[in-house]
C-alpha positions in Angstrom: -28.7 5.8 3.4 -31.4 6.9 5.9 -34.8 5.5 5.2 -36.6 8.7 5.8 -37.8 11.8 3.8 -35.4 14.7 3.5 -36.5 18.2 4.5 -34.7 19.5 1.5 -32.3 18.8 -1.4 -29.3 19.8 0.6 -29.9 17.1 3.3 -30.3 14.6 0.4 -27.0 15.7 -1.2 -25.1 15.6 2.1 -26.3 12.0 2.7 -25.6 10.9 -0.8 -22.1 12.5 -0.6 -21.5 10.9 2.7 -22.4 7.4 1.5 -20.3 7.8 -1.6 -17.2 9.3 0.0 -17.6 7.3 3.1 -18.8 3.8 2.7 -18.9 3.2 -1.2 -15.6 4.5 -2.2 -13.7 3.7 1.2 -15.1 0.5 2.9 -17.2 -1.3 0.3 -15.3 -4.4 -1.3 -14.7 -3.8 -5.0 -14.4 -6.8 -7.5 -11.6 -4.8 -9.3 -9.6 -4.9 -6.1 -10.0 -8.7 -5.7 -12.9 -7.9 -3.3 -10.8 -5.7 -1.1 -11.8 -2.3 0.1 -10.0 0.5 -1.6 -8.4 1.4 1.8 -7.2 -2.2 2.3 -6.1 -2.4 -1.3 -4.1 0.9 -1.0 -2.4 -0.3 2.2 -1.6 -3.6 0.4 -0.1 -1.7 -2.5 2.0 0.6 -0.3 3.3 -2.3 1.9 4.4 -4.2 -1.1 6.1 -1.1 -2.6 7.7 -0.3 0.8 9.0 -3.8 1.1 10.0 -3.9 -2.7 12.1 -0.8 -2.0 13.7 -2.2 0.9 14.6 -5.5 -0.9 16.2 -3.4 -3.7 18.1 -1.5 -1.2 19.3 -4.7 0.4 20.2 -6.4 -3.0 22.1 -3.1 -4.1 24.4 -3.2 -1.1 24.6 -7.0 -0.8 26.9 -7.4 -3.8 29.6 -4.9 -2.7 29.6 -6.4 0.7 30.3 -9.9 -0.7 33.0 -8.4 -2.9 34.6 -6.8 0.2 34.4 -10.1 2.1 36.0 -11.9 -1.0 38.7 -9.2 -1.0 39.3 -9.6 2.6 39.6 -13.4 2.3 42.0 -12.9 -0.6 44.2 -10.4 1.3 44.1 -12.6 4.4 45.4 -15.6 2.4 48.3 -13.5 1.0 49.5 -12.8 4.6 
């Protein structure tokens, strides 16, 4: 926030809105977010969600691959 007087109420509103939307809501660490800024917390959340989604996909397809390998071993042992 600037440390000078404002010419009119509109200038003050613009600076207050810039402060709230720019620094306070985006950059300032918040205790609710374990002292991370909202931007960093959001990035952390989406990275975990993306990684979790990838792991679920891997887990989903790992079992069929293992079953196919076992079937191949079983078939190979029959030859």
